[in-house]
N, CA and C atoms as an extended XYZ file, in Angstrom:
600
Properties=species:S:1:pos:R:3:atomname:S:1:resname:S:1:resid:I:1 pbc="F F F"
N        43.498      -22.313      230.970 N   UNK     1
C        42.175      -21.778      230.638 CA  UNK     1
C        41.137      -22.865      230.846 C   UNK     1
N        40.066      -22.519      231.550 N   UNK     2
C        39.003      -23.484      231.790 CA  UNK     2
C        37.996      -23.452      230.659 C   UNK     2
N        37.350      -24.589      230.355 N   UNK     3
C        36.319      -24.583      229.316 CA  UNK     3
C        35.199      -23.625      229.683 C   UNK     3
N        34.629      -22.896      228.710 N   UNK     4
C        33.558      -21.947      229.007 CA  UNK     4
C        32.307      -22.664      229.482 C   UNK     4
N        31.418      -21.893      230.123 N   UNK     5
C        30.239      -22.479      230.760 CA  UNK     5
C        29.354      -23.219      229.770 C   UNK     5
N        29.236      -22.676      228.532 N   UNK     6
C        28.364      -23.326      227.548 CA  UNK     6
C        28.752      -24.773      227.346 C   UNK     6
N        30.075      -25.039      227.286 N   UNK     7
C        30.546      -26.398      227.045 CA  UNK     7
C        30.594      -27.211      228.315 C   UNK     7
N        30.850      -26.562      229.470 N   UNK     8
C        30.910      -27.317      230.718 CA  UNK     8
C        29.563      -27.926      231.052 C   UNK     8
N        28.469      -27.314      230.596 N   UNK     9
C        27.153      -27.897      230.867 CA  UNK     9
C        26.976      -29.228      230.154 C   UNK     9
N        27.751      -29.465      229.120 N   UNK    10
C        27.702      -30.737      228.388 CA  UNK    10
C        29.126      -31.253      228.242 C   UNK    10
N        29.696      -31.850      229.319 N   UNK    11
C        31.112      -32.228      229.268 CA  UNK    11
C        31.432      -33.216      228.169 C   UNK    11
N        30.494      -34.096      227.815 N   UNK    12
C        30.782      -35.030      226.731 CA  UNK    12
C        30.944      -34.291      225.415 C   UNK    12
N        30.082      -33.273      225.199 N   UNK    13
C        30.189      -32.497      223.984 CA  UNK    13
C        31.482      -31.699      223.989 C   UNK    13
N        31.878      -31.171      225.148 N   UNK    14
C        33.130      -30.428      225.225 CA  UNK    14
C        34.296      -31.313      224.846 C   UNK    14
N        34.320      -32.510      225.388 N   UNK    15
C        35.408      -33.421      225.048 CA  UNK    15
C        35.357      -33.790      223.579 C   UNK    15
N        34.153      -33.979      223.066 N   UNK    16
C        34.044      -34.310      221.652 CA  UNK    16
C        34.554      -33.201      220.762 C   UNK    16
N        34.239      -31.960      221.121 N   UNK    17
C        34.732      -30.845      220.324 CA  UNK    17
C        36.243      -30.772      220.369 C   UNK    17
N        36.807      -31.052      221.531 N   UNK    18
C        38.261      -31.017      221.630 CA  UNK    18
C        38.882      -32.112      220.790 C   UNK    18
N        38.213      -33.249      220.714 N   UNK    19
C        38.758      -34.307      219.883 CA  UNK    19
C        38.665      -33.935      218.420 C   UNK    19
N        37.676      -33.151      218.071 N   UNK    20
C        37.693      -32.604      216.714 CA  UNK    20
C        38.985      -31.834      216.491 C   UNK    20
N        39.343      -31.017      217.478 N   UNK    21
C        40.567      -30.245      217.309 CA  UNK    21
C        41.760      -31.149      217.146 C   UNK    21
N        41.810      -32.259      217.901 N   UNK    22
C        42.921      -33.193      217.770 CA  UNK    22
C        42.935      -33.870      216.422 C   UNK    22
N        41.787      -34.415      216.017 N   UNK    23
C        41.772      -35.225      214.817 CA  UNK    23
C        41.588      -34.393      213.569 C   UNK    23
N        40.740      -33.349      213.664 N   UNK    24
C        40.554      -32.485      212.506 CA  UNK    24
C        41.828      -31.774      212.143 C   UNK    24
N        42.674      -31.520      213.102 N   UNK    25
C        43.939      -30.870      212.799 CA  UNK    25
C        44.846      -31.757      211.989 C   UNK    25
N        44.434      -32.991      211.783 N   UNK    26
C        45.236      -33.897      210.980 CA  UNK    26
C        45.147      -33.573      209.493 C   UNK    26
N        44.319      -32.622      209.129 N   UNK    27
C        44.174      -32.348      207.711 CA  UNK    27
C        45.491      -31.946      207.091 C   UNK    27
N        45.710      -32.356      205.850 N   UNK    28
C        46.961      -32.088      205.158 CA  UNK    28
C        47.004      -30.642      204.694 C   UNK    28
N        48.168      -30.140      204.251 N   UNK    29
C        48.254      -28.787      203.723 CA  UNK    29
C        47.319      -28.592      202.540 C   UNK    29
N        47.027      -27.325      202.187 N   UNK    30
C        45.958      -27.063      201.224 CA  UNK    30
C        46.173      -27.682      199.854 C   UNK    30
N        45.751      -28.924      199.737 N   UNK    31
C        45.645      -29.575      198.441 CA  UNK    31
C        44.211      -30.029      198.228 C   UNK    31
N        43.328      -29.649      199.154 N   UNK    32
C        41.955      -30.128      199.125 CA  UNK    32
C        41.282      -29.707      197.838 C   UNK    32
N        40.315      -30.517      197.435 N   UNK    33
C        39.583      -30.238      196.227 CA  UNK    33
C        40.272      -30.790      195.001 C   UNK    33
N        41.562      -31.111      195.115 N   UNK    34
C        42.302      -31.667      194.002 CA  UNK    34
C        42.593      -33.146      194.219 C   UNK    34
N        42.201      -33.680      195.350 N   UNK    35
C        42.519      -35.054      195.695 CA  UNK    35
C        41.329      -35.970      195.430 C   UNK    35
N        41.559      -37.127      194.827 N   UNK    36
C        40.468      -38.081      194.621 CA  UNK    36
C        40.084      -38.756      195.912 C   UNK    36
N        38.965      -39.488      195.880 N   UNK    37
C        38.476      -40.153      197.081 CA  UNK    37
C        39.498      -41.127      197.641 C   UNK    37
N        40.345      -41.684      196.812 N   UNK    38
C        41.345      -42.631      197.285 CA  UNK    38
C        42.392      -42.010      198.180 C   UNK    38
N        42.406      -40.672      198.283 N   UNK    39
C        43.349      -39.988      199.162 CA  UNK    39
C        42.773      -39.758      200.551 C   UNK    39
N        41.548      -40.163      200.799 N   UNK    40
C        40.926      -39.941      202.105 CA  UNK    40
C        41.449      -40.938      203.130 C   UNK    40
N        41.513      -40.475      204.384 N   UNK    41
C        41.772      -41.349      205.521 CA  UNK    41
C        40.477      -41.488      206.295 C   UNK    41
N        40.072      -42.725      206.558 N   UNK    42
C        38.864      -42.993      207.329 CA  UNK    42
C        39.197      -43.913      208.488 C   UNK    42
N        38.830      -43.494      209.694 N   UNK    43
C        38.974      -44.309      210.898 CA  UNK    43
C        37.615      -44.431      211.574 C   UNK    43
N        37.379      -45.553      212.215 N   UNK    44
C        36.205      -45.728      213.065 CA  UNK    44
C        36.592      -46.637      214.219 C   UNK    44
N        36.021      -46.387      215.384 N   UNK    45
C        36.353      -47.211      216.535 CA  UNK    45
C        35.869      -46.596      217.821 C   UNK    45
N        36.685      -46.725      218.875 N   UNK    46
C        36.326      -46.267      220.211 CA  UNK    46
C        37.288      -45.179      220.665 C   UNK    46
N        36.770      -44.283      221.473 N   UNK    47
C        37.538      -43.107      221.866 CA  UNK    47
C        37.394      -42.877      223.362 C   UNK    47
N        38.441      -42.349      223.980 N   UNK    48
C        38.352      -41.949      225.382 CA  UNK    48
C        39.206      -40.713      225.609 C   UNK    48
N        38.729      -39.869      226.511 N   UNK    49
C        39.456      -38.673      226.937 CA  UNK    49
C        39.460      -38.675      228.452 C   UNK    49
N        40.620      -38.529      229.046 N   UNK    50
C        40.743      -38.487      230.503 CA  UNK    50
C        41.542      -37.253      230.874 C   UNK    50
N        40.931      -36.386      231.672 N   UNK    51
C        41.617      -35.196      232.181 CA  UNK    51
C        41.627      -35.257      233.688 C   UNK    51
N        42.785      -34.993      234.267 N   UNK    52
C        42.937      -34.944      235.710 CA  UNK    52
C        43.543      -33.613      236.082 C   UNK    52
N        42.966      -32.980      237.098 N   UNK    53
C        43.436      -31.672      237.524 CA  UNK    53
C        42.306      -30.891      238.143 C   UNK    53
N        42.307      -29.575      237.940 N   UNK    54
C        41.311      -28.716      238.566 CA  UNK    54
C        39.900      -28.994      238.068 C   UNK    54
N        39.769      -29.393      236.796 N   UNK    55
C        38.445      -29.665      236.216 CA  UNK    55
C        38.465      -31.033      235.535 C   UNK    55
N        38.475      -32.107      236.323 N   UNK    56
C        38.586      -33.443      235.720 CA  UNK    56
C        37.280      -33.875      235.052 C   UNK    56
N        37.405      -34.632      233.971 N   UNK    57
C        36.260      -35.311      233.381 CA  UNK    57
C        36.741      -36.403      232.448 C   UNK    57
N        35.843      -37.324      232.137 N   UNK    58
C        36.126      -38.454      231.265 CA  UNK    58
C        35.094      -38.496      230.147 C   UNK    58
N        35.510      -39.025      229.002 N   UNK    59
C        34.607      -39.289      227.892 CA  UNK    59
C        34.917      -40.672      227.348 C   UNK    59
N        33.891      -41.487      227.145 N   UNK    60
C        34.057      -42.790      226.522 CA  UNK    60
C        32.964      -42.933      225.475 C   UNK    60
N        33.311      -43.427      224.310 N   UNK    61
C        32.302      -43.603      223.285 CA  UNK    61
C        32.898      -44.108      221.992 C   UNK    61
N        32.194      -43.834      220.903 N   UNK    62
C        32.628      -44.279      219.578 CA  UNK    62
C        32.938      -43.056      218.722 C   UNK    62
N        33.660      -43.285      217.631 N   UNK    63
C        33.966      -42.182      216.734 CA  UNK    63
C        34.045      -42.674      215.301 C   UNK    63
N        33.782      -41.752      214.384 N   UNK    64
C        34.084      -41.936      212.967 CA  UNK    64
C        34.790      -40.673      212.498 C   UNK    64
N        35.899      -40.855      211.791 N   UNK    65
C        36.716      -39.743      211.342 CA  UNK    65
C        36.966      -39.873      209.849 C   UNK    65
N        36.793      -38.767      209.128 N   UNK    66
C        37.068      -38.728      207.691 CA  UNK    66
C        37.925      -37.509      207.413 C   UNK    66
N        39.088      -37.705      206.782 N   UNK    67
C        40.000      -36.622      206.430 CA  UNK    67
C        40.281      -36.664      204.937 C   UNK    67
N        40.174      -35.523      204.291 N   UNK    68
C        40.524      -35.418      202.880 CA  UNK    68
C        41.090      -34.031      202.646 C   UNK    68
N        42.387      -33.949      202.393 N   UNK    69
C        43.020      -32.655      202.221 CA  UNK    69
C        42.893      -31.816      203.477 C   UNK    69
N        42.431      -30.574      203.322 N   UNK    70
C        42.307      -29.692      204.466 CA  UNK    70
C        40.878      -29.643      205.011 C   UNK    70
N        40.064      -30.619      204.678 N   UNK    71
C        38.687      -30.665      205.154 CA  UNK    71
C        38.381      -32.056      205.709 C   UNK    71
N        37.310      -32.124      206.474 N   UNK    72
C        36.912      -33.423      207.011 CA  UNK    72
C        35.776      -33.291      207.995 C   UNK    72
N        35.434      -34.407      208.611 N   UNK    73
C        34.400      -34.406      209.640 CA  UNK    73
C        34.675      -35.502      210.654 C   UNK    73
N        34.136      -35.301      211.840 N   UNK    74
C        34.247      -36.249      212.947 CA  UNK    74
C        32.896      -36.373      213.617 C   UNK    74
N        32.440      -37.605      213.835 N   UNK    75
C        31.204      -37.837      214.571 CA  UNK    75
C        31.514      -38.683      215.784 C   UNK    75
N        31.009      -38.261      216.944 N   UNK    76
C        31.216      -38.963      218.202 CA  UNK    76
C        29.894      -39.507      218.707 C   UNK    76
N        29.934      -40.724      219.239 N   UNK    77
C        28.736      -41.351      219.768 CA  UNK    77
C        28.942      -41.865      221.176 C   UNK    77
N        27.856      -42.033      221.900 N   UNK    78
C        27.915      -42.599      223.245 CA  UNK    78
C        28.152      -44.103      223.150 C   UNK    78
N        28.488      -44.762      224.270 N   UNK    79
C        28.639      -46.218      224.244 CA  UNK    79
C        27.379      -46.948      223.790 C   UNK    79
N        26.209      -46.296      223.918 N   UNK    80
C        24.945      -46.898      223.497 CA  UNK    80
C        24.560      -46.525      222.068 C   UNK    80
N        25.415      -45.762      221.391 N   UNK    81
C        25.157      -45.440      219.997 CA  UNK    81
C        24.498      -44.112      219.741 C   UNK    81
N        24.222      -43.324      220.780 N   UNK    82
C        23.610      -42.009      220.594 CA  UNK    82
C        24.646      -41.021      220.088 C   UNK    82
N        24.297      -40.226      219.076 N   UNK    83
C        25.213      -39.227      218.555 CA  UNK    83
C        25.384      -38.106      219.582 C   UNK    83
N        26.632      -37.820      219.939 N   UNK    84
C        26.934      -36.764      220.894 CA  UNK    84
C        27.342      -35.469      220.203 C   UNK    84
N        28.125      -35.566      219.144 N   UNK    85
C        28.591      -34.365      218.466 CA  UNK    85
C        29.004      -34.703      217.054 C   UNK    85
N        28.754      -33.766      216.167 N   UNK    86
C        29.247      -33.885      214.795 CA  UNK    86
C        29.983      -32.600      214.454 C   UNK    86
N        31.184      -32.762      213.957 N   UNK    87
C        32.031      -31.625      213.656 CA  UNK    87
C        32.463      -31.688      212.204 C   UNK    87
N        32.603      -30.508      211.603 N   UNK    88
C        33.125      -30.433      210.237 CA  UNK    88
C        34.043      -29.226      210.159 C   UNK    88
N        34.969      -29.250      209.195 N   UNK    89
C        35.958      -28.188      209.137 CA  UNK    89
C        36.523      -28.034      207.736 C   UNK    89
N        37.167      -26.877      207.556 N   UNK    90
C        37.899      -26.587      206.325 CA  UNK    90
C        39.253      -26.017      206.736 C   UNK    90
N        39.944      -25.347      205.811 N   UNK    91
C        41.315      -24.915      206.083 CA  UNK    91
C        41.410      -23.914      207.222 C   UNK    91
N        40.427      -23.027      207.361 N   UNK    92
C        40.575      -21.938      208.320 CA  UNK    92
C        39.400      -21.789      209.273 C   UNK    92
N        38.519      -22.767      209.386 N   UNK    93
C        37.395      -22.679      210.306 CA  UNK    93
C        36.931      -24.071      210.702 C   UNK    93
N        36.172      -24.111      211.773 N   UNK    94
C        35.632      -25.390      212.252 CA  UNK    94
C        34.352      -25.118      213.018 C   UNK    94
N        33.444      -26.068      213.018 N   UNK    95
C        32.203      -25.927      213.777 CA  UNK    95
C        31.824      -27.265      214.381 C   UNK    95
N        31.115      -27.195      215.494 N   UNK    96
C        30.680      -28.380      216.227 CA  UNK    96
C        29.214      -28.214      216.562 C   UNK    96
N        28.433      -29.284      216.429 N   UNK    97
C        27.021      -29.258      216.757 CA  UNK    97
C        26.639      -30.541      217.477 C   UNK    97
N        25.729      -30.419      218.432 N   UNK    98
C        25.175      -31.613      219.077 CA  UNK    98
C        23.765      -31.907      218.578 C   UNK    98
N        23.384      -31.265      217.467 N   UNK    99
C        22.054      -31.457      216.905 CA  UNK    99
C        21.058      -30.415      217.354 C   UNK    99
N        21.389      -29.679      218.423 N   UNK   100
C        20.506      -28.626      218.930 CA  UNK   100
C        21.212      -27.280      218.983 C   UNK   100
N        22.468      -27.289      219.362 N   UNK   101
C        23.253      -26.073      219.464 CA  UNK   101
C        24.566      -26.269      218.723 C   UNK   101
N        25.149      -25.177      218.289 N   UNK   102
C        26.416      -25.259      217.595 CA  UNK   102
C        27.304      -24.084      217.945 C   UNK   102
N        28.571      -24.226      217.598 N   UNK   103
C        29.525      -23.152      217.834 CA  UNK   103
C        30.607      -23.219      216.772 C   UNK   103
N        31.028      -22.064      216.281 N   UNK   104
C        32.075      -22.003      215.288 CA  UNK   104
C        33.368      -21.469      215.873 C   UNK   104
N        34.483      -21.835      215.258 N   UNK   105
C        35.809      -21.400      215.680 CA  UNK   105
C        36.600      -20.972      214.450 C   UNK   105
N        37.528      -20.039      214.669 N   UNK   106
C        38.370      -19.572      213.575 CA  UNK   106
C        39.493      -20.539      213.257 C   UNK   106
N        39.917      -21.347      214.223 N   UNK   107
C        41.026      -22.266      214.004 CA  UNK   107
C        40.878      -23.470      214.916 C   UNK   107
N        41.594      -24.540      214.574 N   UNK   108
C        41.608      -25.722      215.419 CA  UNK   108
C        42.254      -25.424      216.765 C   UNK   108
N        43.311      -24.590      216.758 N   UNK   109
C        43.976      -24.258      218.005 CA  UNK   109
C        43.040      -23.523      218.955 C   UNK   109
N        42.270      -22.570      218.432 N   UNK   110
C        41.315      -21.848      219.262 CA  UNK   110
C        40.251      -22.794      219.814 C   UNK   110
N        39.799      -23.719      218.981 N   UNK   111
C        38.794      -24.659      219.432 CA  UNK   111
C        39.318      -25.516      220.582 C   UNK   111
N        40.549      -26.004      220.439 N   UNK   112
C        41.117      -26.849      221.477 CA  UNK   112
C        41.298      -26.078      222.771 C   UNK   112
N        41.793      -24.859      222.683 N   UNK   113
C        41.996      -24.061      223.890 CA  UNK   113
C        40.677      -23.744      224.575 C   UNK   113
N        39.632      -23.471      223.778 N   UNK   114
C        38.338      -23.126      224.352 CA  UNK   114
C        37.642      -24.307      224.988 C   UNK   114
N        37.911      -25.513      224.512 N   UNK   115
C        37.179      -26.671      225.005 CA  UNK   115
C        37.942      -27.473      226.054 C   UNK   115
N        39.255      -27.636      225.868 N   UNK   116
C        40.043      -28.427      226.817 CA  UNK   116
C        41.023      -27.601      227.630 C   UNK   116
N        41.184      -26.326      227.281 N   UNK   117
C        42.143      -25.521      227.993 CA  UNK   117
C        43.579      -25.759      227.568 C   UNK   117
N        43.810      -26.329      226.407 N   UNK   118
C        45.147      -26.559      225.874 CA  UNK   118
C        45.115      -26.375      224.367 C   UNK   118
N        46.277      -26.134      223.803 N   UNK   119
C        46.383      -25.947      222.360 CA  UNK   119
C        47.163      -27.116      221.777 C   UNK   119
N        46.512      -27.890      220.937 N   UNK   120
C        47.154      -29.033      220.304 CA  UNK   120
C        47.854      -28.592      219.022 C   UNK   120
N        48.993      -29.171      218.719 N   UNK   121
C        49.809      -28.701      217.592 CA  UNK   121
C        49.310      -29.198      216.248 C   UNK   121
N        48.665      -28.352      215.513 N   UNK   122
C        48.123      -28.739      214.215 CA  UNK   122
C        49.206      -29.257      213.272 C   UNK   122
N        50.391      -28.648      213.346 N   UNK   123
C        51.459      -29.015      212.417 CA  UNK   123
C        51.882      -30.467      212.554 C   UNK   123
N        51.682      -31.070      213.730 N   UNK   124
C        52.144      -32.441      213.960 CA  UNK   124
C        51.021      -33.469      213.899 C   UNK   124
N        49.796      -33.060      214.123 N   UNK   125
C        48.725      -34.038      214.318 CA  UNK   125
C        48.383      -34.828      213.073 C   UNK   125
N        48.587      -34.250      211.894 N   UNK   126
C        48.295      -35.015      210.682 CA  UNK   126
C        49.190      -36.248      210.600 C   UNK   126
N        50.375      -36.190      211.216 N   UNK   127
C        51.256      -37.356      211.265 CA  UNK   127
C        50.944      -38.235      212.461 C   UNK   127
N        50.652      -37.632      213.611 N   UNK   128
C        50.380      -38.423      214.816 CA  UNK   128
C        49.225      -39.388      214.607 C   UNK   128
N        48.178      -38.945      213.927 N   UNK   129
C        47.023      -39.816      213.752 CA  UNK   129
C        47.358      -41.008      212.855 C   UNK   129
N        48.466      -40.904      212.131 N   UNK   130
C        48.955      -42.020      211.327 CA  UNK   130
C        50.000      -42.848      212.080 C   UNK   130
N        50.283      -42.436      213.331 N   UNK   131
C        51.177      -43.213      214.172 CA  UNK   131
C        52.645      -42.927      213.969 C   UNK   131
N        52.991      -41.688      213.596 N   UNK   132
C        54.386      -41.341      213.343 CA  UNK   132
C        54.624      -39.890      213.762 C   UNK   132
N        55.876      -39.518      214.072 N   UNK   133
C        56.166      -38.120      214.384 CA  UNK   133
C        56.186      -37.272      213.107 C   UNK   133
N        55.915      -35.997      213.268 N   UNK   134
C        56.004      -35.079      212.132 CA  UNK   134
C        57.469      -34.933      211.740 C   UNK   134
N        57.833      -35.212      210.491 N   UNK   135
C        59.246      -35.240      210.113 CA  UNK   135
C        59.922      -33.882      210.167 C   UNK   135
N        59.154      -32.787      210.085 N   UNK   136
C        59.756      -31.462      210.057 CA  UNK   136
C        60.024      -30.905      211.447 C   UNK   136
N        59.657      -31.652      212.517 N   UNK   137
C        59.807      -31.173      213.884 CA  UNK   137
C        60.673      -32.132      214.691 C   UNK   137
N        61.447      -31.612      215.672 N   UNK   138
C        62.271      -32.494      216.502 CA  UNK   138
C        61.413      -33.500      217.266 C   UNK   138
N        61.920      -34.707      217.423 N   UNK   139
C        61.207      -35.738      218.163 CA  UNK   139
C        62.218      -36.668      218.828 C   UNK   139
N        61.732      -37.462      219.767 N   UNK   140
C        62.579      -38.409      220.475 CA  UNK   140
C        61.860      -39.751      220.524 C   UNK   140
N        62.579      -40.814      220.212 N   UNK   141
C        61.998      -42.155      220.235 CA  UNK   141
C        61.757      -42.587      221.674 C   UNK   141
N        60.594      -43.179      221.926 N   UNK   142
C        60.272      -43.775      223.217 CA  UNK   142
C        60.125      -45.275      223.022 C   UNK   142
N        61.047      -46.024      223.557 N   UNK   143
C        60.969      -47.478      223.418 CA  UNK   143
C        59.882      -48.024      224.330 C   UNK   143
N        59.137      -49.042      223.905 N   UNK   144
C        59.335      -49.752      222.632 CA  UNK   144
C        58.360      -49.350      221.534 C   UNK   144
N        57.454      -48.392      221.793 N   UNK   145
C        56.324      -48.252      220.870 CA  UNK   145
C        55.865      -46.822      220.660 C   UNK   145
N        56.760      -45.850      220.745 N   UNK   146
C        56.251      -44.501      220.592 CA  UNK   146
C        57.330      -43.468      220.392 C   UNK   146
N        56.917      -42.217      220.588 N   UNK   147
C        57.825      -41.095      220.412 CA  UNK   147
C        57.308      -39.926      221.237 C   UNK   147
N        58.176      -38.948      221.430 N   UNK   148
C        57.815      -37.717      222.121 CA  UNK   148
C        58.064      -36.553      221.187 C   UNK   148
N        57.086      -35.648      221.131 N   UNK   149
C        57.202      -34.497      220.240 CA  UNK   149
C        56.359      -33.365      220.783 C   UNK   149
N        56.944      -32.159      220.833 N   UNK   150
C        56.236      -30.962      221.272 CA  UNK   150
C        55.604      -31.129      222.651 C   UNK   150
N        56.275      -31.875      223.517 N   UNK   151
C        55.790      -32.053      224.879 CA  UNK   151
C        54.770      -33.151      225.065 C   UNK   151
N        54.374      -33.818      224.000 N   UNK   152
C        53.410      -34.916      224.056 CA  UNK   152
C        54.119      -36.253      223.879 C   UNK   152
N        53.655      -37.251      224.589 N   UNK   153
C        54.078      -38.622      224.361 CA  UNK   153
C        53.004      -39.332      223.543 C   UNK   153
N        53.433      -39.937      222.461 N   UNK   154
C        52.502      -40.634      221.562 CA  UNK   154
C        52.901      -42.098      221.525 C   UNK   154
N        52.006      -42.954      221.965 N   UNK   155
C        52.231      -44.396      221.956 CA  UNK   155
C        51.378      -45.024      220.863 C   UNK   155
N        51.958      -45.960      220.131 N   UNK   156
C        51.285      -46.562      218.975 CA  UNK   156
C        51.375      -48.073      219.081 C   UNK   156
N        50.254      -48.741      218.992 N   UNK   157
C        50.227      -50.196      218.884 CA  UNK   157
C        49.683      -50.545      217.515 C   UNK   157
N        50.383      -51.408      216.802 N   UNK   158
C        50.024      -51.729      215.421 CA  UNK   158
C        49.575      -53.175      215.283 C   UNK   158
N        48.733      -53.381      214.281 N   UNK   159
C        48.354      -54.727      213.844 CA  UNK   159
C        48.446      -54.747      212.326 C   UNK   159
N        49.163      -55.720      211.797 N   UNK   160
C        49.356      -55.837      210.349 CA  UNK   160
C        49.896      -54.540      209.742 C   UNK   160
N        50.769      -53.880      210.492 N   UNK   161
C        51.410      -52.678      209.994 CA  UNK   161
C        50.597      -51.405      210.098 C   UNK   161
N        49.367      -51.491      210.612 N   UNK   162
C        48.511      -50.318      210.713 CA  UNK   162
C        48.267      -49.970      212.177 C   UNK   162
N        48.079      -48.667      212.481 N   UNK   163
C        47.765      -48.302      213.860 CA  UNK   163
C        46.475      -48.955      214.331 C   UNK   163
N        46.556      -49.558      215.498 N   UNK   164
C        45.381      -50.165      216.129 CA  UNK   164
C        44.977      -49.383      217.383 C   UNK   164
N        45.974      -48.863      218.109 N   UNK   165
C        45.744      -48.059      219.305 CA  UNK   165
C        46.678      -46.861      219.268 C   UNK   165
N        46.127      -45.678      219.426 N   UNK   166
C        46.893      -44.447      219.544 CA  UNK   166
C        46.584      -43.829      220.895 C   UNK   166
N        47.634      -43.472      221.640 N   UNK   167
C        47.431      -42.858      222.956 CA  UNK   167
C        48.350      -41.649      223.069 C   UNK   167
N        47.773      -40.473      223.241 N   UNK   168
C        48.506      -39.226      223.410 CA  UNK   168
C        48.358      -38.775      224.848 C   UNK   168
N        49.464      -38.416      225.481 N   UNK   169
C        49.397      -37.983      226.874 CA  UNK   169
C        50.388      -36.862      227.120 C   UNK   169
N        50.028      -36.009      228.066 N   UNK   170
C        50.887      -34.889      228.429 CA  UNK   170
C        50.618      -34.522      229.876 C   UNK   170
N        51.670      -34.152      230.586 N   UNK   171
C        51.568      -33.686      231.967 CA  UNK   171
C        52.159      -32.295      232.039 C   UNK   171
N        51.403      -31.352      232.609 N   UNK   172
C        51.872      -29.988      232.829 CA  UNK   172
C        51.505      -29.593      234.242 C   UNK   172
N        52.498      -29.565      235.121 N   UNK   173
C        52.229      -29.252      236.511 CA  UNK   173
C        51.298      -30.286      237.126 C   UNK   173
N        50.166      -29.825      237.664 N   UNK   174
C        49.182      -30.730      238.274 CA  UNK   174
C        48.121      -31.198      237.288 C   UNK   174
N        48.232      -30.781      236.041 N   UNK   175
C        47.237      -31.148      235.037 CA  UNK   175
C        47.788      -32.246      234.136 C   UNK   175
N        46.946      -33.203      233.791 N   UNK   176
C        47.337      -34.229      232.830 CA  UNK   176
C        46.180      -34.509      231.901 C   UNK   176
N        46.510      -34.802      230.647 N   UNK   177
C        45.513      -35.136      229.632 CA  UNK   177
C        45.926      -36.421      228.937 C   UNK   177
N        44.940      -37.215      228.594 N   UNK   178
C        45.192      -38.418      227.809 CA  UNK   178
C        44.055      -38.608      226.822 C   UNK   178
N        44.406      -38.791      225.560 N   UNK   179
C        43.425      -39.050      224.517 CA  UNK   179
C        43.792      -40.365      223.852 C   UNK   179
N        42.838      -41.272      223.750 N   UNK   180
C        43.099      -42.600      223.198 CA  UNK   180
C        42.099      -42.916      222.096 C   UNK   180
N        42.605      -43.561      221.044 N   UNK   181
C        41.775      -44.046      219.954 CA  UNK   181
C        42.051      -45.531      219.761 C   UNK   181
N        41.019      -46.342      219.833 N   UNK   182
C        41.106      -47.741      219.433 CA  UNK   182
C        40.471      -47.829      218.055 C   UNK   182
N        41.279      -48.157      217.062 N   UNK   183
C        40.822      -48.120      215.674 CA  UNK   183
C        40.346      -49.508      215.268 C   UNK   183
N        39.049      -49.651      215.128 N   UNK   184
C        38.458      -50.933      214.742 CA  UNK   184
C        38.368      -51.090      213.229 C   UNK   184
N        38.275      -49.985      212.518 N   UNK   185
C        38.170      -50.029      211.060 CA  UNK   185
C        38.964      -48.873      210.465 C   UNK   185
N        39.772      -49.162      209.463 N   UNK   186
C        40.618      -48.122      208.889 CA  UNK   186
C        40.685      -48.267      207.383 C   UNK   186
N        40.647      -47.137      206.716 N   UNK   187
C        40.904      -47.061      205.282 CA  UNK   187
C        41.920      -45.950      205.093 C   UNK   187
N        43.141      -46.313      204.705 N   UNK   188
C        44.236      -45.358      204.625 CA  UNK   188
C        44.384      -44.817      203.208 C   UNK   188
N        44.973      -43.618      203.077 N   UNK   189
C        45.178      -43.043      201.742 CA  UNK   189
C        46.091      -43.946      200.899 C   UNK   189
N        45.887      -43.889      199.594 N   UNK   190
C        46.774      -44.604      198.694 CA  UNK   190
C        48.177      -44.033      198.791 C   UNK   190
N        49.219      -44.827      198.570 N   UNK   191
C        50.599      -44.356      198.745 CA  UNK   191
C        50.917      -43.069      198.004 C   UNK   191
N        50.364      -42.882      196.814 N   UNK   192
C        50.668      -41.681      196.045 CA  UNK   192
C        50.098      -40.420      196.680 C   UNK   192
N        49.163      -40.574      197.612 N   UNK   193
C        48.536      -39.423      198.239 CA  UNK   193
C        49.249      -38.982      199.504 C   UNK   193
N        50.147      -39.809      200.026 N   UNK   194
C        50.771      -39.526      201.303 CA  UNK   194
C        51.649      -38.281      201.241 C   UNK   194
N        51.547      -37.397      202.273 N   UNK   195
C        52.459      -36.257      202.345 CA  UNK   195
C        53.851      -36.724      202.678 C   UNK   195
N        54.885      -35.842      202.584 N   UNK   196
C        56.240      -36.235      202.945 CA  UNK   196
C        56.300      -36.841      204.331 C   UNK   196
N        57.063      -37.887      204.480 N   UNK   197
C        57.124      -38.609      205.744 CA  UNK   197
C        56.754      -40.051      205.575 C   UNK   197
N        56.093      -40.376      204.450 N   UNK   198
C        55.830      -41.776      204.149 CA  UNK   198
C        54.549      -42.281      204.755 C   UNK   198
N        54.171      -43.476      204.354 N   UNK   199
C        52.961      -44.112      204.852 CA  UNK   199
C        53.189      -44.607      206.259 C   UNK   199
N        52.112      -44.759      207.067 N   UNK   200
C        52.257      -45.231      208.435 CA  UNK   200
C        52.693      -46.664      208.485 C   UNK   200
């Protein structure tokens, strides 16, 4: 599925919305509203999206991500600091705005399919963003620094035990996607807040 015309006119915004689907899908199962601030995950750093195939495009910029329970927000910026997109979500809906126009979605999967032409697995992403496979799903270790799960290869580079670089890639026929996060600043949930699977 190709991205719709509304988003193709602003490819950076389209990529940003898709990254919302990737990162926003990291929200934990519905415990939101009962978790203290110490249970939030906060990342900030640099982001890139590279798609090769029938409709190639690239995105490079900055990001800030905040996750707490089943809600959160993601803000994407250009390399010069201009805000490109701000997204917010809850358990069953998500919306993206560039400050002038906005669009709502019923689910993260629908958002990802509409913007990037692929459906990212919500069930696994809350673990992937922490640099680990989802424990409830089959996975395969990729030496020396990653794993494969649900058709995606996830590579993780750590510093002081925390994810520093996350790279997700997938090839399907003539199409390939790669999403990378360089994490310059991180605040991880307290150990008591971690879902099953343990801390990253």
